[in-house]
N, C-alpha and C positions, 0 to 999 in steps of 0.2 A: 314508926314502924307498921309497917303492913305483912304481916304474916301469914302466907296461904298456909288453913290447916292441912291443904291436901299432902301438903309436902312434910306435916307432923307423921301424918298420916303412912307415911312414903318409909320416915327416920321406926312409928310403931312397930311395920309390918316388918319391915327389917328385922329390928330386933325378936322379933318373934317366930322367924323363919330359926336367925339362929341357935336362941333360946329349946326351940324342938329341935333342931340340926344335929348339934354339937351331941349330945348323949344321948341318938338315936343313930347317929352314925357311928359308936364300939357298941350299940347295945343290942343293934337286927345281924342278923346274917347274912353271907356271901353277898347274893344280887341284890338285898335292898338296903343295904347299908350306901352304895353309891348314889341311889336317890335321897339318899341324907344330907349328902358331901355334899351334892349339889344343892339344898333345900342349902346350905348354911352358905355356900359362893350365892347362891341369889341373895340371899338374907344380906350378905356383903355392899352387893352388889348395888340393893336399893336402896341402902342402908345408907351407903357413901353420897348417891344421886338424894335423897333424903337433903341430906346437911346441905352440902350444896345448893341444890336449890333456895333451901333458908335462909342462907344468911347471901346467897347470893340471883335473887329470883331470875334475872333477864340475863342467865349464864352461856343460855342457849338460846 
């Protein structure tokens, strides 16, 4: 099975975005917590895309 390492990097980047964004969304003050919440959302999307492309590389 040929796993693309760029997809593994997508998974790692998604987890890193979620790991940074979740505490930051609660720690930062009002206008900046929205940016951290957006980072968490993007992290979830990138993580899901990385999982999808790792197990089904010809999905798109």
